C-alpha positions in Angstrom: 106.0 136.0 270.5 108.7 138.7 271.0 106.9 141.9 270.7 104.2 140.5 273.0 106.4 139.6 275.9 108.0 143.1 275.3 105.0 144.9 275.5 103.8 143.0 278.4 106.9 143.3 280.2 106.3 147.0 280.3 102.8 146.9 281.4 103.9 144.4 284.0 106.2 146.6 285.5 103.8 149.8 285.0 101.1 148.2 286.6 102.8 146.2 289.3 105.1 148.6 290.8 102.5 151.2 291.6 100.0 148.4 292.9 102.8 147.4 295.2 102.3 150.6 297.3 98.4 150.1 297.2 98.4 146.7 299.4 97.8 146.9 302.8 101.1 145.7 303.6 102.5 149.2 302.2 103.8 150.3 305.5 106.1 147.7 305.8 109.7 148.4 304.6 110.0 145.3 302.9 107.8 146.7 300.1 110.6 148.4 298.2 112.2 144.8 298.0 109.0 143.7 296.4 109.1 146.7 294.0 112.5 146.1 293.1 111.6 142.3 292.3 108.9 143.3 290.1 111.3 145.5 288.1 113.9 143.1 287.6 111.1 140.3 286.7 110.2 142.9 284.2 113.3 143.6 282.8 114.2 139.6 282.6 110.8 139.2 280.4 111.7 142.4 278.4 115.0 140.9 277.6 113.6 137.2 276.8 111.0 139.0 274.1 114.1 140.9 272.7 116.0 137.3 272.2 113.0 136.0 270.7 113.0 138.8 268.2 116.9 138.2 267.7 116.4 134.8 266.7 115.2 135.7 263.1 118.7 137.0 262.6 119.9 133.5 263.1 118.4 132.5 259.6 120.1 133.7 256.5 119.3 132.5 253.2 117.3 129.8 254.5 120.3 128.3 256.4 120.2 128.1 260.2 123.3 129.4 262.0 123.4 127.2 265.1 126.1 128.8 267.2 124.0 131.7 267.2 120.7 129.6 268.0 122.5 127.7 271.0 123.8 131.1 272.4 120.2 132.4 271.7 118.5 129.9 273.9 121.0 129.7 276.7 120.8 133.1 277.2 116.9 133.2 277.2 116.8 130.5 279.3 118.9 132.2 282.2 116.9 135.1 281.7 113.4 133.2 282.3 115.2 131.5 285.0 116.3 135.3 286.3 112.3 136.0 286.0 111.0 132.9 287.9 114.0 133.6 290.8 112.9 137.1 291.2 109.2 136.8 290.9 109.1 133.8 293.4 111.2 136.0 295.8 108.9 138.8 295.6 105.8 136.7 296.2 107.9 135.1 299.0 108.5 138.4 300.5 104.7 139.5 300.1 103.9 136.4 301.9 106.2 137.2 304.6 105.1 140.4 305.2 101.3 139.2 305.4 102.6 136.5 307.9 104.4 138.9 310.2 102.0 141.9 309.9 99.8 140.7 312.9 103.1 141.1 315.2 104.0 144.5 313.5 103.5 147.9 314.8 104.0 149.3 311.5 100.3 149.2 310.6 97.3 147.0 310.9 97.5 143.3 310.4 97.0 141.9 307.0 95.2 138.9 305.7 95.1 136.8 302.6 92.4 138.3 300.9 91.5 138.9 297.4 93.8 141.7 296.8 96.7 139.6 298.2 96.1 136.5 296.7 95.5 138.3 293.2 98.9 140.3 293.6 100.5 137.0 294.1 98.9 135.4 291.3 100.1 138.5 289.0 103.8 138.2 290.4 104.0 134.7 288.4 103.1 136.2 285.1 106.6 136.9 284.3 107.9 133.1 284.8 104.8 132.0 282.6 105.2 134.2 280.0 109.1 133.7 280.2 108.6 129.9 279.8 106.5 130.2 276.8 108.6 132.9 275.0 111.4 130.2 275.8 109.4 127.2 274.3 108.7 129.3 271.2 112.0 129.9 271.0 113.0 126.3 271.4 110.7 125.1 269.0 111.3 127.6 266.1 115.5 127.8 266.6 115.7 123.8 266.0 117.2 122.2 263.5 
């Protein structure tokens, strides 16, 4: 799960950042905040994947190092919450841009069409994958 998370984190950042500038809300300056949140979510997911891979070092000669496992689980939980918060903040910012676009002079009004809704669903990916990686860590690093 660690390698999968790391690979998907890079793909998420590489796809999500340019996609932000293709949305109908591109004229809004808050687009840069959404792009930053995508980058942070991608970073948190990458770190969760690295911690999942680091869990292998907690098992030596058939013995489980509980202190190391506890620290890895705590750090992975913190990174997972970071991914959830940054993704949620980015999604809230996109929703705010769409809602306020009708009164904006920066460009034509945007609507919650298929592109915006699929982008909002895309923003949930780091939180979901981070939760899966954390669940795998909980299951495998228990005594």
